[in-house]
Every structure is written in structure tokens, then in C-alpha cells.
N, C-alpha and C positions, 0 to 999 in steps of 0.2 A: 533248655533256655535258662539264662542267668537272671535271677530276680534281684531287683534293686528296690528295697522298701523305702517308703517316704509318704508324702502327702497323698499322691496317687502312686501306688506301687507300679513299677513297670518291669517288663521282661524283655531281654534282648535275645533275639534268635540270630546268632552269628552266621549260621548256614544259609539262611534265607534273606538276611539283611532287613529283618522286620522288627518293629518295636510294638509291643503289646501293652495296653493299659489295663490295670485291674481297677474297676470302678466300684467303690463301696460307699459312695456318698451321692446316690441318685437324689435328685430334687433339692440338693444343697447348693446354694449360690456361692460362687467364688470368682476371683479375678482372672481374666485371661489377657495377657499382654504379648504382643509380638514386636520384634525389633530387628535391626540389622546389626549383627556382630561385626561383620566385615562388609564394607560397602564398595561402591564403584570408584570413588576417588575424585569425582568432579563436583565442585561446589555448585556449578550451574545446573547440573542434573538434580542434585538434592537427594541423593541416596547415599548417606554418609555412615561411617562407622559409628556404632552405638546409637543410632537414631531410633527413637521409640516410635512405635506405631500406635494404634488405638488401644485404649484400656477399656475392656468390656466386662460387665457383670453377666456371668453365664451360669448355666446349670445343665447337668445331664438328666435327660428324661427317657424312660423306657416305654416303648409301645410295642408289645409283642416281642419279636426277635430283633427289633431295631432300637438303637440308642441315638437320640438326637441331642446335639449340643446347642442349646437355645440361648440367644442373647436377649436378656430381659430389657424391656423398654421402660426405663425410668424417666424418660423425658416427658411423659404424660401420666399423671397420677390422680387419684382422688383420696386425699387424706381425710377419711371419714370413718365414723363408727358404723356406718351402714354398709354391710357386706355387698348388698346389691348395687349400691352406688359405685363401690370399688370395682366390682365385676363388670359393670357397664363400661367404665373407662378402660379397664384392662382389655376388653374385647373390641373397643373402638379403634385402637391403634395397633399397627403391625408389630410383630416381633421378627427376629431374624434367626433362622436355623443355620448356624455357621459350620456345622459338621454333622455327618451321619455315619453310623457304625453298625455292624452286625454282631450280635452276641455269639461268640464262638464257643464259650464254655461258661458255666456258672456253678456257684457253690454257696449255699445259704443266701446272704444278701450281697454277694459279690459277683460281678460278671467280668469276663475277659473279652476285650475287643482289639482288633488290629488297627492301630492308630497311625501306621506308617504313612499312608497317603495324606492324612490330615496334616502331618508335620512337614511333608515334602511339597505342599502346595505353595502357590505364590501369594502368601498371606499379606505381604507388604506391597502388593500391587506394583511390582517392578515393571512388568510388561506395559501396564497402563501409563506409568510415569515416563518411560522411555518414548512411548508414542506421543504423549502430550508435549514432550520437549523436542519432538521431531528428531529423535536420535536413532530411529530405525524400527524395524518390525521384528519383534523377538517372540519366541515361544519357550516355555519351560521344557527342558529335555529330561524326562524321568531316568533315562539310562545313564546320565552323567550327574545324577543327584543322589545323595545318600545321607543317612543320619550321621552327624559328627559326634562320635562317641566321647571324644576328649572333653567336650563341653556339655555333655548330657549327664545330668546328675539329679539326685533326689535328696530332699531334706524334709524334716517333720512338717514344715508349714508351706513348702513350695516344691513343685516339680519343674525341672528345667530341661528342655529338649532343644538341641541345635541341629540345623540341617545345612548341608552343602548343596546349593542350588545352582544349576548351570542353565543358561539361556542361549539358544541358538537363534541367530538373526541374520538379517540382510539389510543393505543400504544403511550402514551405521553412520551416525552423524559425527561431526568434527569433535564434539566433546568426548564421545566414546572413544574415538580414534586416538585422542590425546592421552588416554589413561589405560586402556586395555591392551595387553600384549597381542591379542588377536581380537580385533573389534567385532568380528562375527560371533565370538564366543565370550560371554560374560559369566563369570562364576563368583558368587557371593556366599555369605553365611547368614542365615536367618535364624533368629532365636525365638523360642516360645516359652512363656512362663505361666504356670497354673498355680495360683497363690490363694491361700486361705484368707478369707475376709477377717478383719479385726473384730473385736467385741463391739457392743453397742453403747459404750460409755463415752464416746466422743461427743462433745457438745458443739453443734454448729452455731455459727454467728451470722446474722443477716448481713447482706452486702450493702454497703453505703457507697454510692457513686463517688463521694468525695475522697474515698480512700485511694483512688487511682490504682486499683489492683485488679486481679482476675476474680471471676465468680463462676460458680456452678449453678445452672439454671434449670428449672423444670416448670411445667404447667400443672397447676392444681385445680382440677375441675370441681372440687368440693368447696371452692372459695366463694364466700358471699358476693353477690353482685355489686356490692359497694366497694370491693377491694380488688386490687390487681390480680389477674389470673396467673401471671408469671411470678414465681418465687425465686429469689436470688440469694445465694449464700457465698460468703467469701472463702476462697481457698486459703487455708492456713494450716500450720503445724499443730499437732496434738501436744500440748504442753501443760503440765500440772506441777504445782509446787510440792516438794517433799513435806514442807511444813506450811500448810495453808494459812496459818495464823501469823506467820512471820512477815515482816515488811520486805526483807530480802531472803530468798530461799533458793537452794539448788533445785533443779527440776527432778521429777521422778525419772525421766529419761531424757538425756541430753540430745539435742539436735546436732548431728555430726555429718558434715559434708566432706567427702574424700576427693583429693586431687589426684588425677592419673599420674603415676610415677614416670610415665613416658614423656610428660611435659618437660622441656628443657629449661635450664636456668638461663637468665634470671626470671623468666616468665613464671616458673613454678613458685618461687618465693613471693613474687608479686601477687599471684592469685591467692595464696594462703593469707598474706597480710591484708590484702584489700577486702576479701570476703569476710575475714574475721572481724572487721569493723561492725558487722551486723550485731555482734554481741553487745555493743554499747546500747543499742535500741532495747534489747531485752533487759539490760540492767535498769533502764528507766521504768520498766513495768514490773520490777520486783524480782528479777531472776539473776542468780549468780552462775556464771559459766554455762549458760543454757545453750549457747550457739558456738560450735567449734568447727574449725576447718583443719584437716590433717592430710598428710601424704598417705596414700593407701599403702599399708604394710605389704612387704613382699610375700608374706605367707598368708595373706587374706584371700578369701574366696568371695568374689563380688556377688556370687549367686546365692550365698548362704544368708 
């Protein structure tokens, strides 16, 4: 088997078409994101190219010969110094085990598991979506699904796995018929990202409804009875000045958005120019060149 070192080292068995994960960070939380790299092509169905799925905070946990991939439930918490209070809330609300594996080999604090089936599952709920849109009855066909090696890569802070998934169906709807060469057979590409969490130096800011923006919410059961149970924080970039004492300073790390080079002109230039206007807002709060929009370079790897 060929080893690919990275955040979670993986091994590719070309003879059996299997992908093995080496797990050395049990009980360590990280981000798991699934997405569609190649979609169906119908706006009405809503399974589009580069569409993100859920972002989950997860961790691997070992119980005997089994490894469980557990999604942590941060929607309900107790921000308290009392460990029993935190434990009570933790046990009051369900978690979700989104993956199960068997330890096939182990050495020191590392274990090896076959993760092929996990990456070849219908994580983006394509079958459910097609049914909801009345576009037919489909099932995932494992015989016509495989790991897409060209887009499966490893980096120090993230592991990226892509899969070719084929769905066999019947009674296809008009939207499927309009885009699929054979409407009884739909093949897409689904992507999985396992990403290291950032450090704990980010400073959250409470959400103000007057901001007309998005928020991240959770219920804090350690809240005094005189205060709202729901806690809301605004979704925002992590931005810090290189020189905190300066009225105008460059950021420690610039916010950069990249435009897909596949976007044709003149739309491409309009996107760059229009989105770049956001930099004016950052100038008003004391930042120089904090927000930039660029065309993605040809040699860039979007997964790195």
C-alpha cells in the first residue's frame, strides 16, 4: 500500500481499491465537511458543483476494537465551572455517530481502519434530495462508485478525499432528464474534508440584531434565570492588526477571496471589482488592504 502523510495519514490499496486511514488523534476534535465537487447540473434540483454540505465538529473515539466518529453537539451547553453541571447538559442531549470503523492494525498510539465505505456513502443526501424534488427513486450503486484519486490529497492541516458516486434509479423527473445523458444513471463527485481546528485565540462578538447579518447560536443551560437562554454570536472574519497601536494598520493575515478562473469575462472582472469594494468598509475601521479579491492562480491547489 502507498502511504500519503498528512493531517490523517492515509494508505491507498490499488489492488483492492481501498483507502485506509491512520488515526493518531483519538478524542481530538476537528472539522468534517462534505461537499459536491461535481453536481447534477439543474438549479431546480439544487445539487450543484462546489455546493457545501454540513460543517460538523467531530472526533474519533475508540471502544474496544471499534472506532466511532462522533459529531459533538454544541447546540446545547453549560458554560459553567461546575463539571457536574456540564456533564448533566452533555448527557441530556443526543450526539450523532456519523461513522463506524474496525481497528485492523495498531502500533503505539496509532490505529489503522478501512475508511472506504465511509467516503463512498451518500453523505450529501442525494437520494433524499431527488425524492423530495419528485425526480425519481434512486439508490447508490457501490459497484459503480470509487475513490477519485486525482482529487484525494493530504496536507499538514487537512486531509481531502473525493469519491465518484453513481446512483441507479427509475421514474426520472423532467429536471433529471434535461441534464443527465442517461436519466436512470446519475454520477457525481462528492468531496470530504477533515480539517484541523484553529487555535483558541479568536475573540467572538455578541450578535446584535441591528447588524442585519448571520449568527451562530446555542443554548447555554448555565445561564441565570434572569438572562436569555439562547446565546448568539455574529459570524465574522478573524482579523487582527499588525500594529494594534496604529490608527491604520495592515492585518496580520489578509482576507482573500478567489474568483474561479472559469468565470467568463466581463463577469469575472465585475466580480473582482464589485467584491473588492468591501475593502472600503475595512479601511473605515482602521485596516489597510485587509480585504482582497483575486483570480485563482493556475498553479493554486484549492484544497491546500
